[in-house]
C-alpha positions in Angstrom: -19.2 2.4 -21.2 -15.7 3.9 -20.9 -15.1 7.6 -20.7 -12.8 9.4 -23.1 -9.7 8.1 -21.2 -10.9 4.5 -21.3 -12.0 4.1 -17.7 -15.4 2.6 -17.2 -17.7 3.7 -14.5 -17.3 0.3 -12.8 -13.5 0.5 -12.9 -13.7 4.0 -11.4 -16.1 2.8 -8.7 -13.8 -0.1 -7.9 -10.9 2.3 -7.6 -12.8 4.5 -5.2 -13.9 1.4 -3.2 -10.3 0.3 -2.7 -9.3 3.8 -1.6 -12.1 3.4 1.0 -10.8 0.0 1.9 -7.4 1.5 2.7 -9.2 4.0 4.9 -11.1 1.2 6.7 -7.8 -0.4 7.5 -7.0 2.7 9.5 -9.7 1.7 12.0 -7.1 -0.5 13.6 -5.1 2.0 15.7 -1.3 2.2 15.2 1.0 0.8 17.8 3.9 3.0 18.8 7.1 1.1 19.5 10.7 2.2 19.8 11.7 5.8 19.4 11.1 6.3 15.7 7.7 8.0 16.1 6.4 5.8 13.3 3.5 3.5 14.4 3.0 0.0 13.3 -0.2 0.1 11.2 -2.3 -2.3 9.2 -2.9 0.3 6.5 0.4 -0.1 4.8 -0.7 -3.4 3.3 -3.7 -1.7 1.6 -1.8 -0.3 -1.4 -0.1 -3.6 -2.1 -3.4 -5.5 -2.0 -5.1 -2.9 -4.1 -2.4 -3.2 -6.8 -2.5 -7.0 -6.7 -6.2 -7.0 -7.2 -6.8 -4.0 -9.4 -3.6 -3.8 -11.4 -0.9 -1.2 -11.4 -2.9 1.8 -12.7 -6.0 1.4 -10.6 -4.2 0.2 -7.5 -1.9 3.2 -7.6 -4.8 5.5 -8.4 -6.7 4.2 -5.3 -3.6 4.7 -3.2 -3.1 8.3 -4.6 -6.8 9.1 -4.0 -6.6 7.9 -0.4 -3.3 9.8 0.3 -4.7 12.9 -1.3 -7.8 12.8 0.9 -5.7 12.2 4.0 -3.4 15.1 3.1 -6.4 17.4 2.6 -7.3 16.8 6.3 -9.7 13.9 6.3 -8.9 11.7 9.4 -8.3 8.6 7.4 -4.8 7.6 8.6 -4.5 5.1 11.5 -5.4 6.7 14.7 -7.7 9.3 13.0 -4.8 11.4 11.7 -5.1 13.5 8.7 -3.7 16.7 7.2 -0.2 17.5 6.0 1.4 16.9 9.4 1.8 13.1 9.1 3.4 13.5 5.7 6.0 15.9 7.2 6.6 13.8 10.3 8.9 10.8 10.8 6.5 8.4 9.0 6.0 10.7 6.0 8.3 8.7 3.8 6.5 5.5 4.5 3.2 7.2 3.6 4.6 8.6 0.3 6.2 5.2 -0.2 2.7 3.6 -0.4 2.5 5.0 -4.0 5.7 3.2 -5.0 4.5 0.2 -3.1 1.4 0.0 -5.1 3.2 0.7 -8.4 5.8 -2.0 -7.8 3.4 -4.7 -6.6 1.1 -4.0 -9.6 4.0 -4.1 -12.1 5.2 -7.4 -10.8 1.7 -8.9 -11.3 1.4 -7.3 -14.7 4.9 -8.4 -15.9 4.5 -12.0 -14.7 0.9 -12.2 -16.0 0.0 -14.7 -13.4 -2.1 -14.5 -10.2 -0.8 -17.6 -8.4 0.3 -17.5 -4.7 4.0 -17.4 -5.5 3.5 -14.4 -7.8 1.4 -12.7 -5.2 4.0 -13.3 -2.6 6.7 -11.8 -4.8 4.5 -8.8 -5.7 3.6 -8.1 -2.1 7.1 -8.5 -0.9 8.5 -6.3 -3.6 5.8 -3.7 -2.9 6.5 -3.7 0.8 10.3 -3.4 0.1 9.6 -0.4 -2.1 7.8 1.3 0.8 10.9 0.7 3.0 13.1 2.1 0.2 11.3 5.4 0.5 10.4 5.4 4.2 13.8 4.5 5.7 15.8 7.2 4.0 13.2 9.8 4.8 13.3 8.7 8.4 17.1 8.9 8.3 16.8 12.5 7.0 14.3 13.3 9.6 16.4 12.0 12.5 19.7 12.9 11.0 21.0 9.3 11.2 20.3 6.9 8.3 22.0 3.9 10.0 19.9 4.4 13.2 16.7 4.8 11.1 17.5 1.5 9.2 18.2 -0.4 12.4 15.1 1.0 14.1 13.0 0.1 11.1 13.8 -3.6 11.6 11.1 -3.7 14.3 8.5 -3.4 11.5 9.7 -6.3 9.5 8.1 -9.3 11.4 4.6 -7.6 11.3 5.0 -6.7 7.6 6.0 -10.3 6.8 2.7 -11.4 8.3 0.8 -8.7 6.4 2.5 -9.7 3.1 1.6 -13.4 3.6 -2.0 -12.5 4.4 -2.3 -10.1 1.5 -0.8 -12.7 -0.9 -3.3 -15.4 0.3 -6.2 -13.0 -0.1 -5.1 -11.8 -3.5 -4.5 -15.3 -4.9 -7.8 -16.6 -3.4 -9.8 -13.7 -4.9 -8.1 -14.1 -8.3 -8.9 -17.9 -8.2 -12.5 -17.2 -7.3 -12.9 -14.4 -9.9 -10.6 -15.5 -12.8 -10.2 -13.0 -15.6 -12.5 -10.4 -13.9 -9.9 -8.4 -12.1 -7.1 -6.2 -13.5 -3.8 -8.1 -13.6 -5.5 -11.4 -14.3 -4.0 -13.8 -16.8 -5.9 -13.6 -20.0 
């Protein structure tokens, strides 16, 4: 039965489970490369996948819950990091960008009203690009050199392409296995 805002207990539970899923992705330690101070992590695909499977509202809510808990100090970020420090460091823009990432990916799925592999590829790519749109300028402000930040961020692209393809395959497969049961599914 939905509460006064229309969120059923099962929808709330699924949102919380996806926040936990994003935290579990942090078990894989970050790999530091280059001089940016921003590690390569698996966690950045979590918000995109959550939005593709749960829809824009719940996917973004799961991401916000995860980020809020991490900001409060829980060691949920890759490498066991937590607290406000990671949000104020060089990768802070990428962390905050996860909210936009989930929002954009969820909106693409909602607008296209399809859960096929091409739609999931588009949604995941757009979501990951949204993260870069926040993270790279923040890194530029942090380092004082936007051009250098943009060039240094290119090192993340190959890994993120692999993550986007993997997330798209997972999302399309889950939607095919559970048609009309997940948010964002075609009616």
